[in-house]
VMD Tcl script that draws the C-alpha trace (Angstrom):
set ca {
  {139.87 61.71 20.76}
  {142.86 64.04 20.79}
  {142.08 67.67 20.19}
  {144.51 69.81 18.23}
  {145.00 73.51 18.56}
  {146.86 75.81 16.25}
  {149.88 77.45 17.81}
  {150.31 80.99 16.51}
  {153.07 80.64 13.92}
  {153.00 81.76 10.32}
  {154.97 78.78 8.97}
  {153.51 75.92 10.99}
  {149.82 75.29 11.50}
  {147.42 72.45 10.84}
  {146.44 74.22 7.64}
  {150.00 74.68 6.33}
  {150.94 71.09 7.25}
  {147.99 69.68 5.30}
  {150.02 69.74 2.09}
  {153.42 68.69 3.47}
  {154.33 65.22 2.13}
  {155.74 62.46 4.33}
  {159.21 61.35 3.23}
  {158.96 57.61 3.96}
  {162.59 57.06 2.96}
  {163.71 59.59 5.53}
  {161.44 58.01 8.13}
  {162.89 54.54 7.40}
  {166.44 55.93 7.73}
  {165.49 57.63 11.00}
  {164.22 54.34 12.42}
  {167.38 52.59 11.27}
  {169.58 55.28 12.85}
  {167.66 55.09 16.13}
  {167.74 51.31 16.32}
  {170.33 49.53 18.44}
  {172.51 46.91 16.74}
  {171.91 43.23 17.41}
  {173.85 41.67 20.25}
  {173.96 41.05 23.98}
  {173.18 43.97 26.29}
  {173.27 44.21 30.08}
  {170.53 45.86 32.11}
  {171.62 48.39 34.71}
  {169.54 48.02 37.90}
  {170.72 51.44 39.08}
  {169.31 53.12 35.97}
  {166.15 51.10 35.46}
  {162.75 50.62 36.99}
  {160.40 47.66 37.31}
  {156.75 48.59 37.22}
  {153.68 46.40 37.51}
  {150.27 46.83 35.98}
  {147.32 45.18 34.35}
  {146.56 45.09 30.64}
  {143.49 47.13 29.77}
  {142.74 44.81 26.86}
  {143.04 41.41 28.59}
  {143.06 42.35 32.30}
  {146.27 40.31 32.54}
  {148.78 41.28 35.25}
  {152.32 42.03 34.12}
  {155.61 43.55 35.17}
  {158.00 45.55 33.01}
  {161.63 46.59 33.19}
  {162.58 49.83 31.46}
  {165.97 51.42 31.72}
  {169.52 51.74 30.50}
  {171.20 48.82 28.77}
  {174.82 48.65 27.67}
  {176.43 46.54 24.98}
  {177.52 47.44 21.46}
  {175.91 50.79 22.30}
  {174.25 52.30 25.35}
  {170.56 52.99 25.11}
  {167.20 52.47 26.77}
  {165.08 49.38 26.37}
  {162.17 47.72 28.06}
  {160.73 44.23 28.27}
  {157.79 42.71 30.05}
  {156.70 39.45 31.61}
  {153.52 37.97 33.04}
  {153.03 35.18 35.54}
  {149.55 34.55 34.13}
  {149.91 32.17 31.21}
  {148.29 33.07 27.92}
  {148.91 30.97 24.84}
  {150.09 32.37 21.54}
  {147.32 32.73 18.99}
  {148.17 32.44 15.29}
  {145.53 33.19 12.65}
  {142.89 33.05 15.37}
  {143.98 29.57 16.53}
  {145.36 28.85 20.01}
  {148.73 27.17 19.44}
  {148.85 25.62 22.92}
  {152.27 27.25 23.39}
  {152.92 30.10 25.84}
  {153.16 33.64 24.52}
  {156.27 35.80 24.81}
  {155.22 37.46 28.09}
  {154.90 34.09 29.82}
  {158.09 32.73 28.23}
  {159.93 35.77 29.59}
  {158.53 35.04 33.05}
  {159.58 31.38 32.86}
  {163.09 32.43 31.81}
  {163.32 34.93 34.69}
  {162.25 32.23 37.17}
  {165.03 30.02 35.80}
  {167.58 32.83 36.10}
  {166.43 33.48 39.68}
  {166.93 29.80 40.54}
  {170.43 29.77 39.03}
  {171.51 32.99 40.74}
  {169.96 32.35 44.16}
  {170.23 28.54 44.18}
  {166.62 28.30 45.33}
  {163.17 28.56 43.80}
  {161.29 31.84 44.16}
  {158.37 31.62 46.58}
  {156.36 34.58 45.25}
  {156.02 36.52 42.02}
  {157.34 39.55 43.88}
  {160.61 37.63 44.45}
  {161.08 37.45 40.67}
  {160.14 41.10 40.15}
  {162.56 42.25 42.87}
  {165.26 40.01 41.38}
  {164.93 41.76 38.01}
  {164.92 45.18 39.71}
  {168.16 44.46 41.55}
  {170.14 42.22 39.21}
  {172.06 42.93 36.01}
  {170.66 40.61 33.35}
  {171.93 40.15 29.83}
  {169.39 40.33 27.03}
  {169.92 39.47 23.38}
  {168.45 41.87 20.86}
  {167.87 41.13 17.19}
  {166.84 43.67 14.55}
  {163.18 44.24 13.91}
  {161.62 43.76 10.50}
  {162.58 46.29 7.85}
  {164.99 48.04 10.21}
  {162.34 48.54 12.90}
  {162.84 48.49 16.64}
  {164.95 45.60 17.93}
  {163.30 42.92 20.00}
  {164.54 40.62 22.72}
  {164.97 36.92 21.97}
  {166.94 35.64 24.97}
  {168.02 36.39 28.55}
  {170.89 35.10 30.67}
  {172.80 35.92 33.83}
  {175.85 38.12 33.45}
  {178.83 35.70 33.15}
}
mol new
graphics top color blue
foreach p $ca { graphics top sphere $p radius 0.5 }
foreach p [lrange $ca 0 end-1] q [lrange $ca 1 end] { graphics top cylinder $p $q radius 0.2 }
display resetview
């Protein structure tokens, strides 16, 4: 559990903040202002990083790109993929269809094949491809003005 400590300040302390209301309208506007508009964006391999890890919850291996993207605006965005298939679960029921992480991986394999005119031999080939290649991603707005999410990927025309 996170521990809090009071910083010596007459106006701001845990005690003085106990009665400060949250302005949910202002928060909603802040999220809207911070959100990137829908559209196609291009990843910048020079200003991004691909990292790999393992989910603490499922022990599933994954890779993730995070870095600068340019399009209608310039901002930072990240997306992940996993070469270990997990199916989407809806209302506790396995749909038999791959989840978004695996669909992203399948799309990246397809992009690799189109760009390199050969099939990748190892997962690391796909990860290195993403790290070194500009890829276009399509973002759509999140619900209620929330963070945008990625719905498609393609090679830069």
